[in-house]
C-alpha positions as CSV (number, residue, x, y, z in Angstrom):
1,I,47.8,67.7,106.4
2,A,48.2,64.5,103.4
3,S,44.4,63.4,103.6
4,G,44.2,67.5,102.7
5,N,41.8,68.2,106.4
6,V,44.1,71.2,107.3
7,V,41.4,72.4,109.6
8,G,41.2,69.6,111.5
9,S,45.7,69.4,111.2
10,A,44.8,73.2,112.8
11,R,42.7,71.9,115.5
12,T,45.2,69.7,116.9
13,I,48.2,71.7,116.8
14,F,45.9,75.0,118.6
15,E,44.1,71.8,121.5
16,Q,48.2,71.5,122.5
17,N,49.8,75.2,121.4
18,L,47.0,77.5,121.5
19,L,49.9,80.0,120.1
20,G,51.2,76.8,117.1
21,Y,51.0,79.9,115.2
22,S,53.5,82.5,116.6
23,C,55.2,78.5,116.9
24,S,55.7,77.8,113.7
25,R,57.4,80.7,112.5
26,V,60.1,81.4,115.8
27,C,60.2,77.9,117.2
28,P,64.4,76.3,116.3
29,V,62.8,73.4,115.0
30,E,66.5,73.4,113.3
31,V,67.7,71.9,117.0
32,L,64.4,71.1,118.2
33,C,62.1,68.2,116.1
34,V,63.7,68.4,112.3
35,G,66.8,68.8,114.0
36,D,65.9,65.0,115.8
37,C,64.2,63.7,113.1
38,V,64.8,59.7,112.6
39,Y,65.6,60.2,108.3
40,N,68.5,62.2,109.7
41,G,69.9,58.9,110.6
42,W,69.1,57.8,107.5
43,E,70.3,60.1,105.2
44,R,67.0,61.0,104.1
45,D,65.8,64.8,104.2
46,P,63.7,65.5,107.3
47,I,60.5,66.0,107.9
48,Q,59.8,70.2,107.7
49,I,57.7,70.2,111.0
50,G,57.9,73.6,111.5
51,R,56.6,74.5,107.9
52,L,53.7,71.9,108.1
53,Q,52.8,73.3,111.3
54,R,52.5,76.6,109.2
55,Y,50.7,75.5,106.3
56,A,48.2,73.8,108.7
57,T,47.8,77.2,111.4
58,E,48.1,79.5,109.0
59,T,45.4,78.2,106.6
60,A,42.4,77.6,109.3
61,T,43.0,81.2,111.3
62,E,42.5,82.7,107.6
63,A,39.6,80.9,106.8
64,R,38.1,80.3,110.3
65,P,37.9,82.8,113.0
66,G,39.1,81.2,116.6
67,T,35.5,80.3,117.9
68,A,34.9,78.4,114.6
69,L,37.9,76.5,114.5
70,L,38.5,75.6,118.5
71,G,35.1,76.3,119.2
72,K,33.6,76.9,122.8
73,R,31.8,74.8,125.8
74,S,27.8,74.2,124.3
75,T,26.8,75.2,128.2
76,P,27.8,78.0,130.8
77,N,30.8,76.5,133.0
78,P,29.4,76.0,136.7
79,N,32.3,76.8,138.0
80,K,33.3,79.6,136.3
81,K,36.0,82.1,137.4
82,R,36.7,85.0,136.9
83,V,40.8,85.4,136.2
84,A,42.7,88.8,135.8
85,L,46.4,88.5,133.8
86,I,49.2,90.9,134.0
87,G,50.6,91.4,130.5
88,A,49.7,90.4,126.5
89,G,52.5,88.4,126.5
90,P,52.4,84.8,124.8
91,A,52.2,83.2,128.2
92,S,49.5,85.5,128.9
93,L,47.8,85.3,126.1
94,A,47.5,81.4,126.5
95,C,46.5,81.3,129.5
96,A,43.3,83.9,128.8
97,G,42.5,81.5,125.5
98,Y,42.6,78.3,127.7
99,L,40.4,79.5,130.4
100,A,38.1,81.2,128.5
101,L,37.6,77.8,125.7
102,E,37.1,76.5,130.0
103,G,34.1,79.0,130.2
104,H,35.8,81.4,132.4
105,E,36.4,84.5,132.1
106,A,39.5,85.9,131.3
107,V,41.1,89.8,131.4
108,I,44.1,90.5,129.9
109,F,45.8,94.2,131.8
110,E,48.6,95.6,129.2
111,K,50.4,98.5,129.6
112,R,51.7,99.3,126.3
113,S,48.9,100.5,123.6
114,V,49.8,97.5,121.8
115,S,49.4,93.2,122.9
116,G,51.9,90.4,122.4
117,G,54.9,90.6,124.4
118,L,57.8,89.7,122.7
119,N,56.1,88.2,119.9
120,T,55.1,92.0,118.8
121,T,58.0,94.0,120.0
122,G,61.2,91.7,120.8
123,I,61.3,89.3,117.9
124,A,63.0,89.4,115.0
125,P,61.3,90.2,112.0
126,Y,62.0,88.2,109.2
127,K,60.9,85.3,111.9
128,L,57.8,87.3,113.0
129,K,56.4,90.7,111.8
130,A,54.6,92.3,113.9
131,S,51.9,92.0,112.0
132,A,51.3,88.8,112.0
133,S,51.3,88.9,116.4
134,V,49.0,91.3,116.3
135,A,46.9,89.0,114.0
136,E,47.3,85.9,116.4
137,V,46.1,88.2,119.0
138,A,43.2,89.1,117.5
139,W,42.1,85.4,116.7
140,V,42.9,84.8,121.0
141,E,40.2,87.4,121.7
142,Q,38.0,85.9,119.4
143,L,38.4,83.1,122.1
144,G,36.3,85.6,124.3
145,V,39.3,86.9,125.8
146,E,39.0,90.7,126.9
147,I,42.5,92.5,126.2
148,K,42.5,96.3,128.1
149,T,45.6,98.4,126.5
150,N,47.3,100.8,128.5
151,T,46.7,100.2,131.6
152,T,49.6,99.8,134.1
153,V,49.2,97.4,137.4
154,G,52.1,98.0,140.7
155,V,51.2,99.4,144.1
156,A,49.4,102.0,145.6
157,G,50.9,105.8,145.4
158,S,52.8,104.6,141.5
159,G,50.5,105.6,139.1
160,A,49.5,102.5,138.9
161,T,46.0,101.9,136.6
162,H,45.6,98.7,139.0
163,T,46.9,98.0,142.4
164,G,47.6,94.0,143.0
165,E,45.0,94.5,146.0
166,K,42.4,96.2,143.8
167,L,42.4,93.0,141.3
168,L,42.5,89.7,143.5
169,A,40.4,91.6,145.7
170,E,37.9,91.6,142.0
171,F,38.6,87.7,140.5
172,D,39.3,84.7,142.2
173,A,42.5,84.1,141.1
174,V,45.7,86.8,138.9
175,F,48.0,85.4,136.3
176,I,51.6,87.0,136.3
177,G,53.5,86.5,132.6
178,I,55.0,89.7,132.8
179,G,58.1,88.2,130.6
180,L,61.5,88.8,130.5
181,G,63.7,92.1,132.0
182,D,65.7,94.8,130.8
183,D,68.8,93.7,128.6
184,S,72.2,93.1,130.1
185,K,74.4,95.0,130.8
186,L,78.7,94.9,130.2
187,G,79.3,97.2,132.7
188,V,81.7,99.0,131.2
189,P,82.8,102.6,130.8
190,G,80.8,104.8,127.6
191,E,77.1,102.0,127.9
192,D,75.3,104.2,129.1
193,A,76.4,106.6,125.9
194,E,73.9,108.1,123.1
195,G,74.6,104.9,120.4
196,V,74.4,102.3,122.7
197,V,71.6,99.8,123.0
198,G,70.7,96.7,123.9
199,A,68.9,94.3,122.4
200,T,65.8,94.4,122.7
201,A,65.1,97.6,122.6
202,W,66.3,98.0,119.8
203,I,64.1,95.1,118.0
204,E,61.5,97.1,119.9
205,Q,62.1,100.2,118.3
206,M,62.9,98.7,115.2
207,K,59.5,96.6,114.5
208,L,57.6,100.1,116.0
209,E,59.1,103.3,116.0
210,L,62.0,103.3,112.7
211,P,60.7,105.8,110.2
212,R,61.4,104.0,106.5
213,G,64.1,104.3,104.6
214,K,66.6,105.7,107.6
215,K,69.9,103.8,106.8
216,L,72.1,102.5,109.5
217,G,75.6,103.3,109.5
218,N,78.8,100.9,111.0
219,V,77.2,98.9,112.7
220,L,78.6,96.4,116.2
221,V,77.0,93.9,117.9
222,I,78.0,92.8,121.3
223,G,77.3,88.4,121.6
224,G,76.8,85.6,120.4
225,G,73.5,84.5,121.1
226,N,70.1,84.4,119.4
227,T,69.3,87.6,120.3
228,A,72.5,89.1,119.3
229,I,72.3,87.4,115.7
230,D,68.8,88.6,115.1
231,V,69.8,92.0,115.6
232,A,73.0,91.7,113.4
233,R,70.8,90.0,110.8
234,E,68.1,92.9,110.3
235,C,71.2,95.5,110.8
236,A,72.5,94.2,107.4
237,L,68.8,93.8,106.2
238,L,68.6,97.6,106.6
239,G,71.0,98.1,104.5
240,A,73.5,99.1,107.2
241,E,76.8,100.6,106.1
242,S,78.4,97.4,107.5
243,V,77.4,94.6,110.7
244,T,80.4,93.4,113.5
245,M,79.5,91.1,115.5
246,A,82.2,90.5,118.6
247,Y,82.3,87.5,120.8
248,R,84.5,87.3,123.3
249,R,84.9,83.4,123.3
250,S,85.6,80.9,119.9
251,A,82.8,80.2,117.7
252,K,82.1,76.6,119.5
253,D,81.7,78.9,122.6
254,M,78.7,80.5,120.7
255,S,75.2,79.9,122.4
256,G,73.6,81.3,118.7
257,Y,72.2,78.7,117.2
258,E,74.9,77.4,114.1
259,H,71.9,78.0,111.1
260,E,71.6,80.8,112.3
261,M,74.8,82.1,112.2
262,E,75.1,81.3,108.7
263,G,72.3,83.0,107.4
264,A,73.7,86.3,108.9
265,R,76.8,85.3,107.3
266,I,74.8,85.1,104.3
267,E,73.6,88.2,104.8
268,G,77.0,90.2,105.1
269,V,77.6,90.1,108.7
270,K,81.1,90.1,110.0
271,L,82.3,87.7,112.8
272,E,85.3,88.8,115.0
273,L,85.9,86.5,117.7
274,N,88.1,86.8,121.5
275,A,87.3,90.2,121.4
276,Q,85.7,92.0,124.6
277,P,85.1,95.8,124.8
278,V,86.9,97.2,128.0
279,S,84.6,100.7,127.3
280,F,82.5,102.4,124.4
281,A,84.0,106.7,123.5
282,K,82.5,108.7,121.2
283,D,84.3,109.7,118.1
284,A,84.9,113.6,119.2
285,S,85.8,113.9,115.3
């Protein structure tokens, strides 16, 4: 980057991490590379590795499509295989992209109408907007990856578009990248009531369905992890009347990163410690 070879810098990044574009926005560098930079021990500002990676990958991908940046095999692969990938999230996208670069045929099957997995639906917008994730998907497609949306894979008789047996018969290999499961449950009465929603499910609704200008009331977020912090910050940014995080232990026990929580406080989020709900009750008034 210092020498002005931004494209070469980006190419080096993508050779090691095909999703370096989104990782530069989402990766918690404050507790990883930047947090572990030797400059910290010398009482100097650490190298802003995440920002440098973002600059290189954004600049290069805007200037050059995927095939122009990373190239393709100059000769056909004599051992070309067909690989089916279930789920169009980060795991399948990275796997399919590298397969395509090696001259293999990669076809991704995605049940939603939009690709990108959690990068598109589950990452808080202040970190990664859905449009940026979709742009990264399009860049991977330029490498020769085929994505079939609105396509489900399941057992025979389930109404799925494809069965596992069919994929195994048509392809040389099947990669399963179906992502995370549902949100965790508290196991208390009333948690299935209207107005109570899981964190990742809410982020998906916010990114894909929330009407512009919709006002939020008083919001309570249960938990002290990074996903809980993301929800709380986004609610505050959307203009909620109040946002409170309730965590069952002390602040030092929280799994969420301290710098993320500090950002939430700046946005007006309040933290209630040593508090755990025992039930949810609808206000009859």
